[in-house]
C-alpha positions as CSV (number, residue, x, y, z in Angstrom):
1,M,0.0,0.0,0.0
2,K,1.3,3.4,-0.9
3,R,2.1,5.9,1.9
4,R,-0.5,8.4,0.8
5,D,-3.1,5.7,0.5
6,F,-2.4,4.5,4.0
7,L,-2.6,8.0,5.3
8,A,-5.9,8.6,3.6
9,S,-7.4,5.4,5.0
10,S,-6.1,6.1,8.4
11,L,-7.5,9.6,8.5
12,A,-10.9,8.3,7.2
13,A,-10.9,5.8,10.1
14,S,-10.1,8.6,12.5
15,G,-13.0,10.7,11.2
16,V,-15.5,7.8,11.8
17,L,-14.2,7.1,15.3
18,A,-14.4,10.8,16.2
19,S,-17.9,11.1,14.9
20,G,-19.1,8.3,17.1
21,S,-20.9,6.5,14.2
22,A,-19.9,4.6,11.1
23,G,-23.3,4.6,9.6
24,S,-23.8,5.7,6.0
25,A,-26.2,8.5,7.1
26,Q,-23.4,10.0,9.2
27,E,-20.9,9.7,6.4
28,T,-23.2,11.4,4.0
29,K,-23.8,14.2,6.5
30,S,-20.1,14.7,7.1
31,A,-19.3,14.8,3.4
32,A,-20.7,18.3,3.1
33,R,-18.3,19.7,5.7
34,D,-14.8,20.9,5.3
35,Y,-11.8,19.5,7.2
36,Y,-9.5,22.2,8.7
37,E,-5.8,21.8,9.1
38,L,-4.5,24.5,11.5
39,R,-0.8,24.9,11.5
40,F,1.2,26.8,14.1
41,Y,4.7,27.9,13.1
42,Q,7.2,29.0,15.7
43,L,9.5,31.6,14.1
44,T,12.6,33.5,15.0
45,N,13.2,37.2,14.8
46,G,15.1,38.5,11.7
47,S,15.1,38.0,7.9
48,K,13.7,34.5,8.1
49,T,10.3,35.8,9.1
50,K,10.2,37.8,5.9
51,L,11.2,34.7,3.9
52,M,8.4,32.7,5.6
53,H,5.8,35.3,4.6
54,N,7.2,35.6,1.0
55,Y,7.0,31.8,0.7
56,L,3.3,31.7,1.8
57,R,2.3,34.7,-0.3
58,E,4.2,33.8,-3.5
59,A,4.4,30.0,-3.5
60,A,2.2,28.2,-1.0
61,I,-1.1,30.1,-1.3
62,P,-1.3,30.1,-5.1
63,A,-0.4,26.4,-5.2
64,L,-2.9,25.6,-2.5
65,N,-5.6,27.5,-4.4
66,R,-4.8,25.5,-7.5
67,L,-5.4,22.3,-5.5
68,G,-8.8,23.5,-4.4
69,I,-7.8,24.7,-0.9
70,N,-9.4,28.1,-0.5
71,P,-9.6,30.5,1.3
72,V,-6.2,30.1,3.1
73,G,-5.8,32.1,6.3
74,V,-2.5,33.4,7.6
75,F,-2.4,35.1,11.0
76,N,0.3,36.7,13.1
77,T,0.1,36.1,16.9
78,L,-0.8,39.3,18.8
79,V,-1.3,37.7,22.2
80,G,0.0,34.1,22.8
81,P,2.7,32.1,24.6
82,I,5.3,32.2,21.7
83,S,6.4,35.1,19.6
84,P,7.1,35.5,16.8
85,S,4.7,32.9,15.5
86,L,1.9,32.5,13.0
87,Y,-1.1,30.3,12.2
88,V,-2.0,29.0,8.8
89,L,-5.6,27.8,8.3
90,L,-6.2,25.3,5.4
91,P,-9.7,24.2,4.5
92,H,-9.8,20.8,2.9
93,P,-12.8,19.4,1.0
94,S,-12.0,15.8,2.1
95,L,-9.7,13.7,4.2
96,E,-8.1,12.5,1.0
97,S,-7.1,16.1,0.4
98,V,-5.4,16.3,3.8
99,A,-3.5,13.0,3.3
100,T,-2.2,13.8,-0.2
101,L,-1.4,17.5,0.2
102,E,2.4,17.3,0.5
103,D,2.7,14.9,-2.4
104,R,0.5,17.1,-4.6
105,L,2.4,20.3,-3.7
106,W,5.8,18.7,-4.5
107,A,4.4,17.5,-7.8
108,D,3.6,21.2,-8.7
109,A,6.6,22.5,-10.6
110,E,5.4,26.1,-10.3
111,Y,5.2,25.8,-6.5
112,V,8.7,24.1,-6.3
113,N,10.2,26.9,-8.4
114,A,8.4,29.8,-6.6
115,G,9.2,28.4,-3.1
116,A,12.8,27.3,-3.8
117,E,14.5,29.5,-1.3
118,F,12.2,28.4,1.5
119,L,12.1,24.7,0.4
120,N,15.9,24.4,0.0
121,A,16.8,26.3,3.2
122,P,19.9,24.6,4.8
123,A,19.5,22.7,8.0
124,S,22.1,25.0,9.6
125,D,19.9,28.0,8.9
126,P,16.2,27.0,8.9
127,V,13.3,29.3,8.1
128,Y,11.3,28.3,11.2
129,V,11.9,26.5,14.5
130,R,9.1,23.9,14.2
131,Y,5.5,23.7,13.2
132,E,2.6,21.8,14.8
133,S,-0.6,20.8,13.1
134,S,-4.1,19.8,14.2
135,L,-7.0,18.4,12.2
136,M,-10.6,19.4,12.7
137,K,-14.0,18.6,11.2
138,A,-16.3,21.6,10.6
139,F,-19.6,21.8,12.5
140,D,-22.7,20.8,10.7
141,C,-24.2,24.2,11.5
142,H,-21.2,26.1,10.1
143,P,-19.7,23.8,7.4
144,R,-17.4,26.2,5.7
145,I,-15.0,29.1,6.5
146,T,-16.8,32.5,6.3
147,A,-14.2,35.2,5.7
148,P,-15.0,38.6,7.3
149,P,-15.0,41.8,5.3
150,K,-11.6,43.4,4.8
151,G,-10.5,46.2,7.0
152,K,-9.3,46.8,10.5
153,R,-10.0,43.6,12.4
154,I,-8.7,41.2,15.0
155,F,-9.2,37.4,15.2
156,E,-9.9,35.5,18.4
157,L,-8.9,31.8,18.3
158,R,-10.5,29.9,21.2
159,T,-10.2,26.2,22.2
160,Y,-12.6,24.5,24.6
161,E,-11.3,21.3,26.3
162,S,-13.8,18.8,27.7
163,S,-13.4,16.1,30.3
164,S,-14.8,13.4,28.0
165,R,-16.1,12.9,24.4
166,K,-19.6,12.9,25.8
167,Y,-19.3,16.5,27.1
168,N,-17.3,17.6,24.0
169,L,-20.2,16.5,21.8
170,N,-22.7,18.2,24.1
171,K,-20.8,21.5,23.7
172,V,-20.8,21.1,19.9
173,E,-24.5,20.6,20.0
174,M,-24.9,23.7,22.2
175,F,-23.1,25.7,19.6
176,C,-25.4,24.4,16.9
177,S,-28.5,24.9,19.1
178,G,-28.3,28.7,18.9
179,E,-24.9,29.8,20.2
180,V,-23.5,30.5,16.8
181,G,-26.4,32.8,16.1
182,I,-25.8,34.6,19.3
183,F,-22.3,35.4,18.3
184,I,-23.6,37.1,15.1
185,R,-26.3,39.1,17.0
186,S,-23.7,40.2,19.5
187,G,-21.4,41.7,16.8
188,F,-18.9,39.0,16.1
189,H,-18.2,37.5,12.7
190,P,-17.8,33.7,13.1
191,V,-15.0,32.4,10.8
192,F,-15.0,28.7,11.6
193,F,-16.0,26.0,14.1
194,G,-14.2,22.7,14.3
195,E,-14.3,19.4,16.2
196,K,-10.7,18.3,16.9
197,L,-9.9,14.9,15.2
198,I,-6.2,14.9,15.7
199,G,-4.1,17.2,17.9
200,E,-3.2,18.1,21.5
201,R,-5.3,18.2,24.6
202,M,-8.1,16.0,23.3
203,P,-11.1,16.0,23.4
204,N,-11.7,19.6,22.4
205,L,-13.1,22.0,19.8
206,T,-11.7,25.1,18.3
207,Y,-13.3,28.1,16.7
208,M,-12.4,31.6,15.4
209,L,-14.2,34.9,15.7
210,S,-13.4,38.2,14.0
211,I,-14.3,41.7,15.1
212,G,-13.0,45.3,14.3
213,S,-11.2,46.1,17.6
214,M,-10.6,45.1,21.2
215,E,-13.1,47.7,22.3
216,E,-15.8,46.2,20.0
217,R,-14.8,42.8,21.3
218,E,-15.5,43.8,24.9
219,K,-18.9,45.2,24.0
220,A,-19.7,42.1,21.9
221,W,-18.9,39.6,24.7
222,A,-21.0,41.7,27.1
223,A,-23.9,41.5,24.7
224,F,-23.3,37.8,24.3
225,G,-23.5,37.2,28.0
226,S,-26.7,39.1,28.4
227,D,-28.5,37.6,25.4
228,P,-31.8,36.0,26.4
229,Q,-31.2,32.9,24.3
230,W,-27.8,32.4,25.8
231,K,-29.3,32.5,29.3
232,Q,-31.9,30.0,28.1
233,L,-29.3,27.7,26.7
234,T,-27.1,27.8,29.8
235,S,-30.1,27.1,32.1
236,S,-31.5,24.2,30.1
237,P,-31.1,20.7,31.7
238,K,-29.3,19.4,28.6
239,F,-26.5,21.9,28.6
240,S,-26.2,22.7,32.3
241,S,-26.1,19.1,33.7
242,G,-22.3,18.7,33.5
243,P,-18.9,20.3,32.8
244,N,-19.0,20.7,29.1
245,V,-15.9,22.8,29.2
246,V,-13.0,22.3,31.7
247,N,-10.4,24.6,30.2
248,I,-10.3,27.5,27.6
249,T,-7.3,28.7,25.6
250,N,-7.6,32.0,23.9
251,Y,-5.3,33.7,21.4
252,F,-5.5,37.0,19.6
253,L,-4.3,37.1,16.0
254,S,-4.0,39.6,13.2
255,P,-4.3,38.6,9.5
256,A,-1.3,38.9,7.3
257,P,-1.8,41.5,4.5
258,Y,-2.1,38.7,1.9
259,S,-4.3,36.4,4.0
260,Q,-7.5,35.2,2.2
261,V,-9.4,35.1,5.5
């Protein structure tokens, strides 16, 4: 069996296990959702940061778009534990796309030529320290990335960890029972919502919101907390009977000028 075929079948199995059902109805339902690969790059100060951005802008994003991966988000970390660093958000139409991405990129002569300086960086002088990657499945109620309007904006990347898969799924259901709509009414622009399939601190979910400024964010969260539907959700027996979320991680990001999100 070829390596990429093995990866594709392994990822497909992971998706079935994470969904809690291998039934054909579930598979058909999930097929309409994107899969998100979220990469975190730890960088170093200096000229290599510029090279990283040049590679993403001139080589990676055009090649990814040619492969049907669009829109691609690139975000600098404003508030987070490691700086400088950046996040790259890749929406895949299928698990096959995730498993075969690197092979398809290296088979693209235009990509290899445009990204040569990055791709051929010597081990003694690397472009980045390391990168980490996680894989998510989009929520049924928000199956695609929705890019916000251009302009002054910040992005809030939030991860909710749960004590068990049961509570993790309950929190996902809570989002799809009205919480996503409350974000919109409160002034946020929801970008994506994803169930974690592969990554750290499992089980968890990750989502991203966009808004114009930190001041607007404070007002929006206040409106969210006072929303009548939010109070109804949090007081309902289904969503208040256990610890759906045991830990929250929150980062603030700014989009790179060439980001498509």
